[in-house]
N, C-alpha and C positions, 0 to 999 in steps of 0.2 A: 770374505768372499767365498762363494761356492767353488768346489774343485774345478768345474768346467770354466768358470770365470777366469781362474788362474791359468788355465790352458789357453783360453782365447787371447788374453793380453796379460802376460806375466807381471809387468810392473806398471800398468797403466792405471791412472786414477781419473775419475770423472771430471774433477776440477780442471784438469789440463785442457779440456775442450775450450775453456775460456781463453786459452793462449793462442787459439787458431788465428791464422792470417785473415780469414774471411769466411763467412758462412756460405754454404751452397744454397742458391736461391732457385725456387721452382714456382711455377704457377699453381700447382696443386700437388699434394702428397696424400697417398692412401696407405694406411697401415691397419692391420687387423690381427686377430688371434694373438693378443698379447698375453692373455691369461694371468692378469694380476691376481694375486691371491693363491698362487701355486709356487712350489719350489722350483719348478722347471722354467718359470718366466725369467727371461733375460732382461730384467728391468734396468740394470746398470748400463748395459749396451744400448738399450732404447733411449735412456736418458741422454747418453752421449750423442746419439743420432739426432734427437730433438734439439739439443743445444747447438748442433753443428749445421742445422738446416733452417730455412725460412720458406714460407709459402703464403700465397694469398688465401688459399683454402686448405684446411687439413681435414681429411675424412678419416673417421674412426669406424672401420667397416666390421664391427661386431666382435664378440668374444674378447672385449677389452678387459672386463672383470669376470673371473671364473666363479660364478655363483654356485655351480655344481660342487666344486671342490670346497668352497667356503662353508657350504652346508654340512659337509662331512667333517672338516677340520679347519679351524681358523688359522690362517697364515697371512701375515701382512707386515713386511719389514719396511724400514725407512726408504729404501730405494723405490718401492711400490708407491709410497706416499709422494715421493719426489716426482715421479712420472705424472701423477694426477695434478700436482701443483704446477708443474711445467706446462702442461696442456692448458690449465686455467689461466696461467700467465700469458700464454700466446693469445688466448681469446680476449683477454683484457687489453692487450696491446694492438688489437686490430685484425688478427687472423680469424677468418671465418672457420669455426670448428663445427663440423657436422658429425653427429654420432648416429650410426645405423646399428641398433642392437642385433646381437646374434643369439644363438640358442643357449650359450652359457651365461649370457647376461639378459635372458629373455624377460626377467622381472621388470626391466626398464621399458619394455614395450608398452606398458600401461601409460607411459608418458609421451607416446608418439605425438608429434606435432606441437609439443611444448618446448620452451627454451628455458635453460637453467644456467645461470652464471655465464651467459654468453655462448653456451653450447646448444646447438639446435638438434633436437632429437627427431629423426625421421625414419620411417619404415623402409622406404626406398625412394630414389629420386633420379633425375637425369642430369648429368654433367655435360656441358658443352665445351669442348676443347677450343683452343685458339684457332685451330684449323676448321672449326665448325662441325666436328664429329660429335654426335649425340650418344652418350654412353650411359647405360643403365647401371646404377650403383646400388648394390644390395649385398647382404651377408651371404646368402645362398642356401641356408639350411633347409628352407622349405622345398628345395629341389633334391634333397637327400632322402632317398627312400627309407633309410633306416630311421631317421628322425621322424619322418611322416607316418610310418607304418608300425614301427617297433621301437619306441623311445627307450624302453627298458634295455634293449640291446645296445643302444648308444651309451647308456650309463655304464654298462659292463665294459664296452670298448674303451670308454674314457678312463676307467679304473685300471685297465690293462696297460693303456698307453702311459699313465702316470708311473706304473711300476717299471716299465721299460726305460723311461727317462731317468728314474732313480738309479737303475742299473748302469745306464750310460754314464752318469756322473762319476760313479766309482771306477768303472772300467776305463774311461778316458783319462781320469786322473793318473791311473797307472800307465796308460799309453803315453801320456805327456812326459812322465818321468823317464820313460824308456826312449824318448825322442821320436815317438811315432805320431802320425797325424790323427786328427779326430775321425772317429768311425761311428756311424749312426746305425744302431740295431734296428730301429723302426724303419729306416729307409731300406735296409737290407731285406727285412721281412716283406715290405711292400713290393719290392722288385721280384721277390721269390713267389709271392702268392698271386696267382693269376686272377682270382676274383677281386683282389684289391685294385689291380690295374684296370680291370673292367669297370669297377665302381667309379674310379676317377674319370675315366673316359665318358661314362654315362652322365655323370654330374656335369662335366664341361659341355657336353652336347646339349643337355637340357637347358643350361643357362643361356647358351648361344641361341637356342630355339626361342626362348622367351624374349630375348632382345629383338630377334627377327620378327616375331609376332607383333611386337609393339612398334615396328617400323623404325627401329633405332640402328645405329651403326656398330654398336658393340656393347659389352657388358664388363663391369668391374666387380669382383667379389673376393671373398676370403674363404673361410670354413674348412677347406681340405688341406691347408698348410702346404700347398704345392705352387710355388711362384711360377707363373707362366704368362707369356704373351704369344698367341698364335691365332691364325685365321681358321674359323670353323664355318664352312658353308657361306663365306662372304661376310661373316661377323667377326669383329675383333674381340677375342676372348682374353681377358686379363685377370689374373689372380695375384694379389699382392703378397702372398706367402704368410709368414708368421714371425713371432718374436719368442719362440721356444727353441727352434732348431735353425731355420734358414736365415733369420735376422734380416729380412728383406722388406722392401717397400716398393710401391709403384709410384712413379712421379710423372708429372707433365712438365716439360721444360718450357721456357718462355716462348718458344716457337710453336708449341702445341704438340710436340712429339711425346709419345708415351714410352717409358722404358722402366725396367726393373733396376733398382739399386740395392746395395746391401750395406750393412754396418761397416764392414771392412773397407769397402770402396770409398764411402764417405769419409771415414777416418783418415784413410791414406791421402785423400785429396785436401782435407783441411789441415793435415799435419804432414806435409810432404817430406819433412826432415825426419819423420819417424815411420816411414813406409814399412821398414822391416818388422816393426812391432805388430803389424796387421797381416803379415803373410800367413800366419796360422789361421787367422779368421778367414782369409780369402780361400783357404783350402776347403772350408766347410760352408761357403756361401751357397745360397740357393739350393740347399739339399732338400729334395722333395720329401714331404711328410704328409701323413694322412691321419686326421683325427676328427671325429664328429663333434 
């Protein structure tokens, strides 16, 4: 395991998820920005989440596989393969799996509107909740000015973000040994840089405006690694976060309510006798991150 995995769950093993009393059941689950193929991907935690949850529909909202990083350096360990196999197994067993490619796995966009192994590949679509709300589902990168106008700058930012994550792994391994909680350098920088905050606000506003233009009730996206549910000019804006830092997902419960959940929360609910093991994870849940 990587140092940060040790910090998140000192003596937890993925197989223990099979010992749970019962899975958490949802009408729909949205996850994005997994970045399989990178060392920063928290594949072990995602695998635990997937095994502990069930849904009628599972949306993969882009940047599932990080083609940008794989082109630079090949990295693919067994946990990454296990995530793919688990998703395929869900599809075989009746879960409707819809994959909306993002900018990091943009090569898959050439297969838009095709189905592979029970997985439906779509550019964007409308999800109707049990309460009748019509939600636009898309990754969101085409509303990112950096991606649209200066893609080279996005590549530079991606490389810088990867360096920051590597530093975090080493730094937080030391903090864990010292009994200190997880601390995110990328979150700290985002909060300190005014332009980064402005960028996120502009992105969220643009997505909400797109949903409003289409006459919809809301929008569900990923891309900026900032889990959020909020009202923007009468539109429900939802971002499901990521599986690099925040370890979060958006879910629709059986009554049609949308809410954010995290790895730590789901693990504590499915393993009530082991809640203390996940307190470290709870301290760093839903930590805002930004990466294009």
